[in-house]
C-alpha positions in Angstrom: -1.9 -18.0 -12.4 -5.7 -17.8 -12.0 -6.0 -21.0 -10.6 -2.7 -20.6 -8.2 -4.6 -17.5 -6.8 -7.8 -19.1 -6.3 -6.2 -21.6 -4.4 -4.4 -18.9 -2.3 -8.2 -17.6 -1.7 -9.4 -21.3 -1.2 -7.0 -22.1 1.6 -7.6 -18.3 3.4 -8.5 -18.5 6.8 -8.7 -14.7 6.8 -11.6 -15.1 3.6 -13.0 -17.8 5.6 -13.9 -15.7 8.6 -14.9 -12.9 6.2 -17.9 -15.1 5.1 -18.8 -16.5 8.4 -21.3 -13.6 9.1 -22.9 -12.6 5.6 -25.8 -10.5 5.6 -27.7 -10.8 2.4 -28.3 -7.8 0.4 -28.6 -6.0 -2.9 -25.7 -5.0 -5.1 -27.1 -1.3 -4.6 -26.9 -1.6 -1.2 -23.9 -3.0 -0.7 -22.2 -0.4 -3.2 -23.9 2.1 -1.0 -22.6 1.3 2.0 -19.2 1.0 0.6 -18.9 4.2 -1.1 -20.5 5.8 2.2 -17.8 4.5 4.5 -15.3 5.6 1.7 -16.7 8.9 1.7 -16.8 9.3 5.2 -13.2 7.9 5.7 -12.1 10.9 3.0 -14.2 13.8 5.1 -12.3 12.1 8.3 -8.8 12.4 6.7 -9.6 15.6 5.5 -10.5 16.9 9.1 -7.3 15.4 10.4 -5.4 17.4 7.9 -6.0 20.6 9.4 -5.6 19.0 12.9 -2.1 18.0 11.7 -1.0 21.2 10.1 -2.2 23.2 13.2 -0.4 20.9 16.1 2.2 18.8 14.3 5.9 19.7 15.3 6.7 19.3 11.4 4.9 21.6 9.6 5.9 19.9 5.8 3.3 18.6 3.9 4.3 14.9 3.7 4.6 14.6 7.2 1.4 16.2 7.8 -0.1 13.9 4.9 1.5 10.9 6.6 0.6 11.5 10.2 -3.4 12.2 9.6 -3.7 8.2 8.4 -3.5 7.5 12.3 -7.3 7.8 12.5 -7.7 4.9 9.6 -7.4 1.8 11.5 -9.8 3.3 14.5 -12.6 3.8 12.1 -12.0 0.5 10.0 -11.7 -1.8 13.5 -15.3 0.2 14.8 -17.0 -0.5 11.6 -15.7 -4.2 11.2 -16.3 -5.1 14.8 -19.1 -3.1 15.8 -21.1 -2.6 12.6 -20.2 -5.5 10.2 -19.8 -7.7 13.7 -16.8 -9.4 12.4 -13.3 -10.5 14.0 -10.1 -8.3 13.4 -8.8 -11.6 12.1 -11.5 -11.3 9.2 -9.5 -8.6 7.8 -6.0 -10.3 8.0 -4.7 -9.6 11.3 -3.6 -13.0 11.9 -2.0 -13.8 15.6 1.5 -15.2 15.9 3.1 -14.2 13.0 2.6 -10.8 12.9 6.5 -9.8 13.6 7.9 -12.6 11.1 5.5 -11.5 8.4 6.3 -7.9 8.7 9.8 -8.5 8.4 9.3 -10.6 5.1 7.2 -7.7 4.1 9.8 -5.1 4.7 12.9 -7.4 3.2 10.8 -7.9 -0.2 9.6 -4.2 -0.4 13.6 -3.0 0.3 14.5 -5.3 -2.7 11.6 -4.4 -4.7 12.7 -0.8 -4.5 16.8 -1.8 -4.6 15.8 -3.5 -8.1 14.4 0.1 -9.3 17.3 1.8 -8.5 19.9 -0.7 -9.7 17.7 -0.9 -12.9 17.7 2.9 -13.3 21.2 3.4 -12.3 22.4 0.8 -15.3 20.0 2.7 -17.7 21.6 6.1 -16.8 18.2 7.2 -15.7 19.1 7.9 -11.7 22.4 9.8 -10.5 23.5 9.6 -7.0 24.4 13.0 -5.8 25.4 12.3 -2.1 24.5 12.2 1.3 22.7 14.5 3.9 23.4 12.9 7.2 21.7 15.6 9.3 18.4 13.9 8.1 19.2 10.9 10.2 17.6 12.0 13.2 14.1 11.7 11.2 14.5 8.2 10.0 12.7 7.0 13.0 9.9 9.6 13.2 9.5 8.8 9.4 9.8 5.4 9.4 6.8 5.1 12.1 4.5 7.5 9.9 5.6 5.7 7.0 4.6 2.5 8.8 1.1 4.0 10.0 0.1 5.2 6.4 1.1 2.4 4.8 -1.0 -0.2 7.1 -3.7 2.2 6.8 -4.0 1.8 3.3 -3.8 -1.8 3.5 -6.3 -2.0 6.0 -9.0 -0.3 3.6 -7.7 -1.5 0.4 -6.8 -4.7 1.4 -8.3 -5.9 4.5 -11.3 -4.6 4.1 -12.4 -3.9 0.5 -11.4 -7.4 -0.7 -13.0 -9.1 2.4 -16.1 -7.0 2.2 -16.5 -7.9 -1.6 -15.6 -11.3 -1.5 -18.1 -12.0 1.0 -20.9 -12.0 -1.6 -18.8 -12.0 -5.2 -15.6 -14.2 -6.6 -12.3 -13.5 -5.1 -11.1 -12.1 -8.8 -13.8 -9.3 -8.7 -12.9 -8.3 -5.1 -9.4 -7.9 -6.1 -9.9 -5.7 -9.4 -12.3 -3.3 -7.0 -9.4 -3.2 -4.7 -7.3 -2.1 -7.4 -9.1 0.5 -8.2 -10.0 1.5 -4.6 -6.0 2.0 -4.2 -5.7 3.8 -6.9 -8.2 6.5 -6.3 -6.6 8.5 -3.8 -3.5 8.4 -5.4 -5.1 11.0 -8.7 -5.1 13.9 -6.5 -1.0 13.4 -5.8 1.5 15.9 -7.4 2.5 14.7 -10.7 0.2 12.1 -11.3 -0.5 10.8 -15.1 -1.4 7.4 -16.9 1.4 5.3 -16.3 1.5 6.2 -12.5 -2.3 5.3 -12.1 -1.3 1.8 -14.2 1.3 1.2 -11.5 -0.5 1.9 -8.8 -3.3 -0.8 -9.9 -0.4 -3.4 -10.8 1.4 -2.8 -7.3 -2.6 -3.0 -5.9 -2.9 -6.7 -7.6 0.9 -7.7 -6.3 -0.4 -6.5 -2.6 -3.7 -8.4 -3.1 -1.9 -11.8 -3.8 0.4 -11.4 -0.9 -2.5 -10.6 1.3 -4.0 -13.9 -0.1 -0.8 -16.2 -0.5 0.5 -15.2 3.1 -3.3 -15.1 4.6 -2.2 -12.0 6.6 -2.1 -8.0 6.4 1.1 -8.0 7.8 3.1 -9.0 5.0 1.4 -6.2 2.9 2.0 -3.9 5.5 5.6 -4.6 5.4 6.4 -4.3 1.7 4.3 -1.2 1.3 6.2 0.6 4.2 9.6 -0.7 3.2 8.9 0.6 -0.4 7.9 4.0 0.4 10.8 4.7 3.6 13.4 3.3 0.8 11.8 5.6 -2.0 11.8 8.4 0.5 13.4 9.1 3.3 16.6 6.8 2.6 17.2 7.4 -1.1 15.7 10.8 -1.7 13.1 10.2 -4.5 9.7 11.8 -4.8 6.9 9.2 -3.1 3.6 9.6 -5.1 5.0 13.1 -6.2 5.8 14.4 -2.4 9.3 15.0 -1.2 10.4 14.0 1.6 13.8 14.9 3.6 16.5 11.9 3.0 19.7 10.5 3.7 20.7 10.0 0.3 20.2 12.1 -2.5 19.4 10.6 -6.1 18.6 12.9 -9.3 16.4 11.6 -11.9 18.0 12.1 -15.4 16.9 11.2 -18.8 13.1 10.4 -20.1 10.4 11.2 -17.8 8.7 7.9 -19.3 11.9 5.8 -18.1 12.6 7.3 -14.7 9.3 8.8 -13.5 9.8 12.3 -13.6 8.1 14.5 -10.9 5.8 11.8 -9.4 8.9 9.9 -8.9 10.1 6.3 -9.8 6.6 5.1 -9.4 5.3 6.3 -12.7 8.5 4.9 -14.5 8.4 1.7 -17.3 11.2 0.5 -14.7 8.9 0.1 -11.9 6.2 -1.4 -14.5 8.7 -4.0 -14.9 9.6 -4.6 -11.3 5.8 -4.9 -10.4 4.9 -7.3 -12.9 8.1 -9.3 -11.9 6.9 -9.1 -8.7 3.7 -10.4 -9.2 4.9 -13.1 -10.8 7.3 -13.9 -7.7 4.0 -13.4 -5.7 2.3 -16.0 -7.3 4.9 -18.9 -8.3 7.6 -18.6 -5.6 7.4 -22.3 -4.7 7.4 -22.0 -0.9 3.8 -21.1 -0.2 3.7 -21.4 3.4 3.6 -18.3 6.1 
């Protein structure tokens, strides 16, 4: 598996461009700059949280939580292009295949979460409770918000973090750091537990492999968006501990370890299995073309 992942990295135009303009610096300075930007992002998100609480047309916590992420692409764009002086392509924004790659990601993300629900139903851990068609009007706004949130997270966790550390270190170290960074903000989510953190770390690795294999950020953003959107607004499960309006209603019955409890299915052993299988597919699926 590791040799295949390294092959993906070796063939990546994204990583090639990321290493085209590398400033030599000490590890202390390198980590300090990274932590500084991470803290700055956190502060800016806090500020935008208050702004959205005041001006958002919908006052629900999840709407505000998602909407505030609209500032992240601007911060990352400014830092990458103006401070690091490298191209937008060097964090995975390939040209010509953005739409098709996003669609592939959306399909794969939907299939991933559908697998979780199907297994949960077979095991008697999820129960269908009915529909709420009044939520149909919210589908497009929430899809846009989930896309903003998910692509923003992919930009800083995959697009920037992986390429930032790959410039001076191995791809495997960059991938591990990416998984840690991706998991950290979720520690503040309602209902977080150890299995939630493990699963978020694993899916961070799934997204990282996709980032390298498809050589773009589009597919990662598509998978992430479809997963969260399907989980929340379509099927009615908690998304990382947050409740959303939904078209369909499912309840979780049985053991929290199996169905995920208050955090949602992302904190379930079912999801652990689906994420591991998804990682294997992402690495070994025979068609490696974009």
